[in-house]
N, C-alpha and C positions, 0 to 999 in steps of 0.2 A: 629339473632333471624330466631328459626325455622318455616318453614312455611306448612301447610297442607289443602289439597285437597277436602273441603266442597262440598256437593251434596246443588245445591238451591233449598232455602225452609229449612234450616237449618240454626240456629244461637249458636253462639257461645256464655255460659254463666258462670257468675261463681259459681261453689254450695260449698256450705258446704260437709267437709268432712264426716260428717252422711249420705251425699246425695252421696257422691263418692260411702263408705262401703255400703250402695243401691243397687249399681246400678252394683259394681262389682261384687257384692251376685249376685245378678237375672242372669247377663248373664253366671258367672260362673255355675248355678244352669242347665240353657239352655244348657250350651257345654256339660253338662254328660248327661243330658235329651239327647240330640241328638246321644252322642257315645251310650248310651243304646240300642235306637231306632236302632241304623244302623247295620250294617254287620260286622264287627269289632266284637264289643262284641260279637256275637256268636262264630267266631274264638279265641278269647280269653278265651272261655270256655273250648272252647275244647283244646285247649293248655295247660291252667290250667289241665283241664282231664289227658290228656295225661302226664304230670307232675310229679301230686301227685298222682295218681291212685296205680302207681307202688315203692311209698315210703309208701306209707300206708300199703299197702299188704304187705309189705316186714317187716314192724314193726307191724304188727299182725301174721307173718308166727314165726318172730323170738320170738315173747312173746310167742306164745302160744295160739290157743284159747281154752277154755273149751272145754273137748271130743275129742280133737285130739291133735297128740304131735306134740311140738316144734322143728321146723326145723333144727336146731340146734343137736336135737336127730337123727331127718333123714339120714342126714347127715353124719352122723360119720358111719352110718351103709352101707355105698356105699362102697364097696372095692376102694381102689386107688384113692379116691376124696380127695385131698388136696386144702385145699385155705391158705394154710399159707405163699404163697406168695405174698397176698394180704396185706399181716399186722395186725393190729389191728384193727379195727373200730366198732364203734354202731351207732344206731338208735338212 
């Protein structure tokens, strides 16, 4: 039988499945809130911005923004510029 250390003043009691789900949901919510309030959330936003921004910019450049030429058209005009070694890819 497994044992647990229980602080003085606390007691173990049986709970229903609904009570257990409520407690689990409460602590899950508190964990998310504490993560978002912490320093790690700011670092996560920076990391996502660093990864996502170039992808979005490349997709916009490839697609062509109204009034601006497409990236493919600009690359074709550069003499000696060849991307054939990279193979075919799409965004």
